C-alpha positions in Angstrom: 76.0 27.1 -80.8 72.5 27.0 -79.1 70.5 30.0 -80.0 69.8 30.2 -76.0 72.8 29.5 -73.9 75.4 27.0 -74.3 78.3 25.8 -72.4 82.3 25.6 -73.7 84.7 22.9 -71.7 87.7 24.1 -72.4 89.7 20.8 -71.4 93.2 22.6 -72.2 92.5 24.6 -69.2 91.7 21.2 -67.4 94.9 20.1 -67.9 96.6 23.4 -67.2 94.8 22.8 -63.6 95.8 19.5 -63.3 99.5 20.3 -63.3 99.3 23.2 -61.2 98.0 20.7 -58.2 100.7 18.5 -59.8 103.6 21.7 -59.2 102.0 22.1 -55.6 102.2 18.8 -54.4 105.6 16.9 -56.7 105.9 14.4 -54.1 101.9 13.2 -54.1 99.9 11.0 -56.6 97.2 12.8 -57.9 93.6 11.5 -57.0 91.5 14.1 -58.9 88.1 13.7 -58.1 85.5 13.6 -61.0 82.0 13.0 -58.8 78.7 15.0 -59.7 79.0 14.5 -63.5 82.6 16.3 -63.6 81.4 19.2 -61.3 78.7 19.4 -64.0 81.4 19.8 -67.1 80.5 15.5 -68.4 81.8 12.8 -66.2 83.3 10.8 -69.5 84.9 14.1 -71.4 86.8 14.8 -68.0 88.3 11.7 -67.4 89.5 10.7 -70.7 91.0 14.3 -71.1 92.8 13.6 -67.2 94.0 10.6 -68.6 95.3 11.6 -71.9 97.0 14.4 -70.3 101.2 14.0 -69.8 100.2 14.4 -65.8 100.6 10.9 -63.6 97.5 10.3 -61.4 96.9 7.6 -59.3 93.3 7.2 -60.9 89.9 9.4 -60.1 87.5 9.4 -57.3 83.5 9.3 -57.7 80.4 9.5 -55.3 78.4 7.2 -57.0 78.2 3.7 -57.9 76.5 4.6 -61.3 79.0 7.0 -61.9 82.3 4.3 -61.3 80.4 2.4 -63.2 80.5 5.0 -66.4 84.0 5.2 -65.8 85.1 1.1 -65.6 82.7 1.2 -69.3 85.7 4.0 -70.2 88.4 2.2 -69.1 88.5 -1.0 -67.5 91.8 -1.1 -65.9 92.2 2.8 -64.4 92.0 3.0 -60.5 88.5 4.2 -59.7 87.9 5.5 -56.3 83.9 5.1 -54.4 84.0 7.6 -52.2 80.9 6.8 -50.1 82.2 3.2 -50.1 79.2 0.7 -50.9 75.9 0.5 -48.7 74.5 -2.6 -49.2 75.9 -6.7 -50.3 74.9 -5.2 -54.1 77.4 -2.8 -54.6 80.1 -4.4 -51.8 79.5 -7.3 -55.1 80.0 -4.8 -58.0 82.6 -2.5 -56.4 84.2 -6.4 -56.6 83.3 -7.3 -59.6 84.7 -3.7 -61.6 87.1 -3.7 -59.3 86.0 -0.7 -57.2 88.5 0.9 -54.4 85.4 1.4 -51.6 85.7 3.6 -49.0 85.0 2.1 -45.8 84.0 4.2 -43.0 81.1 2.1 -40.9 80.8 -0.2 -39.1 78.0 -1.8 -41.2 80.5 -2.3 -43.9 82.7 -4.1 -42.1 79.8 -6.4 -41.5 78.9 -6.9 -45.2 82.7 -7.8 -46.1 82.5 -10.1 -42.8 79.9 -11.8 -44.2 81.5 -12.4 -48.2 83.4 -15.6 -48.0 85.9 -14.9 -51.1 88.2 -12.5 -51.4 87.6 -9.0 -53.4 88.7 -7.8 -56.6 89.5 -4.7 -55.6 93.5 -4.1 -54.9 93.2 -1.5 -52.3 90.6 -0.4 -49.2 90.6 3.0 -48.4 89.7 2.9 -44.4 88.2 6.4 -44.0 88.7 8.3 -39.8 87.0 11.7 -38.9 88.7 14.5 -37.8 86.8 17.1 -37.4 84.6 16.8 -40.5 82.1 14.2 -38.5 80.2 13.0 -41.8 81.8 10.3 -42.5 84.7 8.4 -41.0 85.5 6.3 -37.8 85.7 8.6 -34.6 89.2 8.0 -32.7 87.9 5.4 -29.9 87.6 2.9 -32.7 90.1 3.2 -35.5 92.4 0.8 -33.8 89.5 -2.0 -33.7 88.3 -0.8 -37.4 91.7 -1.2 -39.0 92.5 -4.9 -36.9 88.6 -5.9 -37.9 90.0 -5.1 -42.0 93.1 -6.4 -41.3 92.0 -9.6 -40.2 88.8 -10.6 -42.8 89.9 -13.2 -45.6 88.3 -11.3 -48.2 90.2 -8.1 -48.0 93.7 -10.6 -47.7 94.4 -9.6 -51.5 93.3 -5.6 -50.5 96.0 -2.9 -49.6 94.8 0.0 -46.7 94.8 3.5 -47.4 94.3 5.8 -44.3 92.2 8.4 -45.5 89.9 11.9 -43.5 89.2 15.1 -44.9 89.7 19.1 -44.3 86.6 20.4 -42.7 87.8 24.4 -42.7 90.2 24.5 -45.0 88.6 27.9 -47.6 88.7 30.1 -44.9 92.6 31.9 -43.8 91.5 33.1 -40.4 92.9 32.0 -36.8 89.9 29.9 -36.3 90.1 28.3 -38.9 94.2 27.7 -39.2 93.8 26.3 -36.1 91.0 23.9 -36.7 92.9 22.5 -39.5 96.2 21.9 -37.4 94.0 20.1 -35.0 92.7 17.5 -37.9 96.0 17.6 -39.3 97.6 17.0 -35.8 94.0 14.2 -35.1 95.3 12.9 -38.5 98.8 12.2 -37.3 98.0 10.5 -34.2 95.9 8.1 -35.8 98.9 6.9 -37.9 100.5 6.5 -35.0 98.3 4.5 -32.8 97.9 2.3 -36.3 101.0 1.8 -36.7 99.9 2.2 -40.6 103.2 2.6 -42.6 100.6 1.9 -46.0 99.7 5.2 -48.1 97.8 8.0 -46.2 95.7 10.9 -48.1 94.3 14.1 -46.3 94.2 17.0 -47.9 91.6 18.2 -51.2 92.0 21.3 -53.1 92.0 23.7 -50.0 94.7 21.7 -48.7 96.8 21.4 -52.3 96.7 25.2 -52.4 97.3 26.4 -48.3 98.8 23.4 -46.3 101.6 21.3 -47.7 102.1 19.8 -44.7 98.5 17.9 -45.8 100.2 16.8 -49.1 101.0 12.8 -47.5 101.1 10.0 -50.2 97.8 10.9 -52.0 96.0 14.1 -52.5 92.9 14.7 -53.5 92.0 18.1 -56.1 89.1 18.8 -57.0 87.1 22.5 -57.5 90.3 23.7 -58.5 90.4 21.1 -61.2 87.7 23.3 -63.1 89.4 26.5 -62.3 87.8 28.1 -59.9 89.3 29.2 -55.9 88.0 26.9 -53.0 88.8 30.2 -50.5 87.1 33.0 -50.1 88.9 35.8 -50.1 91.6 34.4 -53.3 90.8 34.5 -56.5 91.0 31.6 -59.3 93.6 34.3 -61.2 95.4 34.7 -58.1 96.0 30.8 -58.0 97.6 29.9 -61.7 93.9 28.6 -62.2 91.8 28.8 -65.8 88.3 28.7 -65.8 87.0 25.0 -67.9 83.1 26.4 -68.0 82.4 29.6 -69.7 78.9 29.6 -69.1 77.0 31.9 -72.1 74.0 33.5 -73.7 72.4 35.7 -76.0 70.3 39.7 -75.6 67.1 38.7 -77.1 66.1 42.2 -76.7 66.8 45.8 -75.5 64.1 48.3 -74.3 64.2 51.9 -73.7 62.8 52.4 -69.7 61.7 55.5 -68.1 62.3 56.8 -64.7 59.8 54.9 -62.4 59.2 51.9 -64.5 59.6 48.1 -62.4 61.1 45.3 -64.0 60.6 41.9 -63.8 58.6 39.5 -61.2 58.1 41.1 -58.0 58.7 44.5 -59.9 62.3 44.1 -57.4 64.3 47.0 -59.6 62.6 50.5 -59.8 65.3 52.5 -62.4 65.7 55.6 -60.8 66.7 57.0 -64.3 66.2 56.7 -68.3 67.7 53.4 -69.0 68.9 50.5 -71.3 68.1 46.7 -70.5 68.8 44.2 -72.2 67.2 40.8 -71.7 68.9 38.0 -71.8 68.3 34.1 -72.8 68.7 32.4 -70.0 67.6 31.8 -66.4 67.0 29.3 -63.4 65.8 26.3 -66.0 69.2 27.0 -67.5 70.8 26.5 -64.2 71.3 30.1 -63.6 70.7 30.7 -59.5 67.7 32.6 -59.1 69.4 33.9 -56.1 71.7 36.3 -57.8 70.9 39.4 -56.8 71.3 43.0 -58.6 74.7 43.6 -59.3 75.4 40.5 -59.9 78.5 40.9 -62.5 78.2 40.1 -66.3 80.2 40.3 -69.6 78.7 41.5 -72.5 80.5 40.7 -75.8 79.9 43.0 -78.2 81.9 44.6 -81.1 85.0 42.1 -80.3 85.1 43.8 -77.4 83.9 42.9 -73.7 81.8 45.2 -71.1 81.2 44.3 -67.7 77.8 45.2 -66.5 75.2 43.5 -64.4 72.2 41.7 -63.4 69.0 44.1 -62.6 65.8 43.1 -61.4 64.6 39.1 -60.6 66.1 36.2 -62.1 63.2 34.3 -63.7 62.6 30.4 -65.6 63.9 31.9 -68.8 65.8 35.5 -69.0 67.3 38.0 -67.0 67.4 41.7 -67.5 71.5 43.5 -67.5 71.8 47.0 -67.6 73.2 48.6 -71.1 72.3 52.2 -70.7 76.6 52.7 -70.8 77.1 50.3 -73.5 75.7 52.1 -77.0 77.0 49.2 -79.2 75.0 46.8 -77.7 72.5 44.9 -80.2 70.4 41.7 -79.9 72.8 38.5 -80.1 75.3 40.0 -78.9 76.9 37.1 -76.2 76.9 37.7 -72.5 79.4 35.7 -70.5 77.3 34.7 -66.9 80.3 32.5 -65.6 84.4 31.8 -67.0 86.4 33.5 -69.6 86.9 37.2 -68.2 84.6 36.3 -65.0 85.4 34.5 -62.2 83.0 32.3 -61.1 83.1 32.2 -57.3 83.3 35.7 -57.7 79.5 35.3 -59.3 79.0 32.5 -56.7 79.6 35.3 -54.4 76.6 37.8 -55.1 74.4 34.3 -55.6 74.9 33.8 -51.7 76.0 30.5 -53.1 79.9 28.7 -54.3 80.9 27.8 -57.6 80.7 24.3 -56.7 77.2 24.7 -57.3 77.1 26.7 -60.1 78.5 24.5 -62.3 76.6 21.2 -61.0 73.4 23.4 -61.9 73.5 23.6 -64.9 70.8 21.8 -66.9 70.2 19.7 -69.6 68.1 22.6 -71.9 71.8 24.2 -72.2 74.2 23.2 -74.9 78.0 22.3 -74.5 80.4 22.9 -76.5 84.1 21.3 -76.4 87.2 22.8 -77.1 90.3 20.5 -77.0 
């Protein structure tokens, strides 16, 4: 364990969260999403933990050809889906040689497939349509021609087509968001009808799995829920039965006695209103703790086998933060401090930092030592 900061990765919690996804949609296949280095938890370790679990999965989904290549080096047989698909001929050839399932979302990809003379080696091709997100995907006015073109390609004669889309506003539960999601669901259903699609379909990710059963279809794509964070604004991970996989910790390296009127940190953004006991913790934005975290962001001190909830005060610097220890007499140098994870949901910290838990996980840097718990 590092004497600065460390992240414990609890793989049993990961498997528990995967089981929640399976319980929520038992009739659907699971395609866990492990992009962005397993949401910052470690691509290979997350993949192996999922593959070795007792919960059946369809495969894993990634966002880059490099991630797909790394997974293929670990396992030569597991299904791997490349969510943005290939962008040029080189990536198309690599998808074929590694049997990576690509997502086709644009006409230029169809042109690349048309130029290929030999059949591709991927068993499935994912046809993505946009139902409201408007990032990647064919619009409704060309989905028929795009589907017909794919089905007619000699290079795909050995490939089966899967229809997919993605929810844009599933993280909010108000009337507007629910209405928007309902329209997306209807557009997806209309596309299935228009295409007379008889193959498998995929729409729901974490938000769909947990809130919208009608979006489950044949394949669901659990993402941030796997790592123990709620994808919703006003529903906690605990309420959803999810367990944190990453717990980020650091240590107290100094305790200062300050007087009323003393300023703390860069910019003097915090002025003590009374005599205060202030702890200095060896973590900062150089380790991935968000600089945007404001005074009042919660932290949990582990002192004398007890947990004390307190808060950040002052500005986050590259290597250190300061926390309020005024009411914690037992605090001592070397006590550990939980920044998020066990006893402190990441989404709560993210809300104080004006971001989301996804970003917290992904921004942890290589200065942090990772400790794996099975």
